[in-house]
N, C-alpha and C positions, 0 to 999 in steps of 0.2 A: 335173295327174298325167297320163303318159299310157303306157300299160301296154303295150310289145311282145310279139310272142309271137315265136321264135325258131328253126324249126324246123330242124334237122342235118340233113341227107340228102347221099349220096350214091352212086353209080354199084357204086362199087369195092368194097362189101362183099367179103371175105376167105370169110366160108360159105357166102352166097346172092346171087353178083353182080347186081346190076341188081334188087335187092328192092324197091325204091323205086316202079320205075315197073312191078311184077308186077299183073294186074286181080286184082281183087275185084268178081264182079258186074258186070263189063264198065266198072267204074270204075278207073284208075291207083291201087292204094296211099296215092302220096303226097296222090291229090286227094280222098282220103276225110282223109287225116292231116291237110291241110288247110280240109275242108270242115266235119271238125267242132272244132277250133281255133278255125274264125272263128262258130261258134253259142256259145261261153262271149260273156257276157254283160261279162265284166270284160277285154276283149281289147280295145283300139283299130286296131292294124295286125299282120299276117301276117308277119315277113318270112321267107324258104327262105334258109339257111346255106348254100351250096353250093362246093366248088373251082372250082379255074380249069384243073383238066387237064379236056382235050376232054373224056373222055367223059360230065362234068356237065355239055355244054350244049344237052343233053337235061331237064337240070333247069332250067336257065336260061332255057330256050326255054318252059316246060309251066307255070311257075308261075304267073306272072300270068294266065295263062287258068284258072288253079285259083283264082284269087283272092287271091295275095301276091306281094308286090315281095322282090325277089334281091340275096343280097349273096353276092359271091367271094370267095374266098379261098387261101392256102397250104394245098394237103390235109395234111401234117402239125401243122401249127397249128393245132388246132380251135378252142380258147379265141381264140386271135388270129381265127378267121373269125366265132365270138360275139359278142366284141366289137366289129367294128368293124360287123356290122349292126343291134347296139344303139345306136352310136355314131348314126352313119352314120341313123339314122331316130328321131333326141332321144330315146330313153327313158328316161322317168326309172325305172321299170320293167320288169326280164325275164324273162319265163315261157320258160323251154325247155324245150323239145321234143325228141324225136326224132322221125327218119322213120322211124323200125318199127314205130309206136303206130297201127295204122288202125281201132281203137275206142279210141280217146283221150276218155276223156267229159268233154264240156265244161264239167259239173258241178264234175268235180274239179278244171280249171282253177278255175274261179271260186271253190272252195272255198278254195283254194291264195295265191290270189291274200290273198282277202279277210282269211285268216288273217295274212299280211306284212303287211298295213294295219292291222290291227286292233291288233296285237300290238307293232307299232313295231322287230318285227326285220330283220335285213339277210336274213335266208332262210329261207325258207319251202318243204317240198315235203311231198311222202306218202311220201318213202322211209328220213327217220333212223332211223323203227321202220315194218316194212312190214307194212301190212294190207290192202292192193289188190293187183290184181293184178297181174303185169307184163307190161309195155303200157300199165298208166294209170299212169306216172309222170311228174309234173308237178315241176319246183322252181321257183321265184321268188324275184331276188332285188333290194334295189335298187340302182341306177346307180353310188350312190355307191362300195358298197361292193366292185360287179365292178370300180372301176376300180381300187381295191386289191388286189384280186386279181390283175389281171392286169398291175402294177405289179409283185409280190412273186412271181409265177410264173414263176420263170429258168429251171428244168429241166427237160426235154424231157418227161416223165412228167405235170411241172405241165402243158404248154401241151396233152397228147393228153387229159387225165380235166376236162374246164371245171372241176366246183364242188369237185376234191378240197379246194382249199384250206379252203374253208367245211369238210365234211363230215371233216376230219381236225384240224383246229385245234385242239388244246390248250394254247392261250393265252390265249381269252377273250378275243378280236376281237372274233368276229361274236356277234352272235345269233341263234342259231335256234328254228325252230317247227316243227311237223308236224302235220299231221290225220290223224283215223282214219279209216279205214272207215266206224263207227258217226257220225259229224258229214256224214255228206254223204250213207248209205244206212239205210232201217228196216226194209227188209227181211230175216231171218236167213240169207236165203242169198248178201246180198254182205258179210255180217260174217267179218272177217280173213281175207280170201279171195288170199293168199301162194301159195296152192298152184296157184295157176294161171295158162299160158304165155298170156296174148292179146299178144304182141309178135310181130314177123315176122323172125326172125335164119336161121331154117332151113327146110329144105324140107318137116322136118314141122309146123310151126310155119303155115306154108304152106296145108299142107294142113286144119288146125284149120280158119283163117280162111276157107278157100276155102268150107266148109261152113257154118260160121255164116253168112255172107254169104249162101251159097246158099238157106238153110232159109230164116232169119228176114225176113218180114213188114216192110217203112219208105218212108216218103215221102224222106224227106231225110236223116235220122239215127238212125241202125240202134243200138235204146234196149237201152245194155250189161245191163241187169236181166235183157229178156231173152234176150240172146245167152247167159247164163250160166245160165239153167232152161234153154235147151236141152242146153249141153254136161252138163250136173249128167243130165238126164232120159234122154239121151243115151252115156251117157259115153264121154264125148269125149275127155278129158284123156290117155286112153290111149292118144292118136294121138302128143302129145310131150313127156310126163310124162318122159321120160327126158332131153330135151334140156337139157345142162347151159349153164348163163347166163353171158355171156362177159362181163369185167370194164367198168364202165360209162366212156363216153366222152362 
């Protein structure tokens, strides 16, 4: 069974253009994401799925240097890009990560993949019932079920929102599983932290993440428990607490 993580990344963000290549402690945001996903024990390969638009050439050029393969597709067909990336790399299990999560915890990716395998579900994540911060989002699904999703997703909004058919399924076709924060972390400070925004979507998010990366000492992978402790101790949630969450793509 081959588990392939597909990271969605493009330069054309409406709120913060070029965010995937913004520096965090002198390292590009996308490299932070890739390195953290590569650190997950359950991931066999990482692929960056970007678009064929010329502005995304820089992503296609840099991703291999960061340790990821590259797949490119139609800018408007997000689901199609994900599907092509998974197919072209012979995935049995697909792990979906977005490129705006520079603190994505490897342990969350492992926990979600393990939940998918242990339960025999079609789809597992940590977002069906949120107990993790925004920016820790991990979704995993079987290639068999993803093929059905791709086939039945014929409307534009379904092609834009990759996992909508799983999450909005009221037919019982897909079996879903979810992990909660207590399954991954023991510290009380990490329980039910859906109040935190650790994603990179707007300038205020970038301000917070820069402070975290500049303040927490680490060698290869910044520890998210230390990051959350810093945020709590310094009251940093005020920086981006008023930023609204855009619909998931």
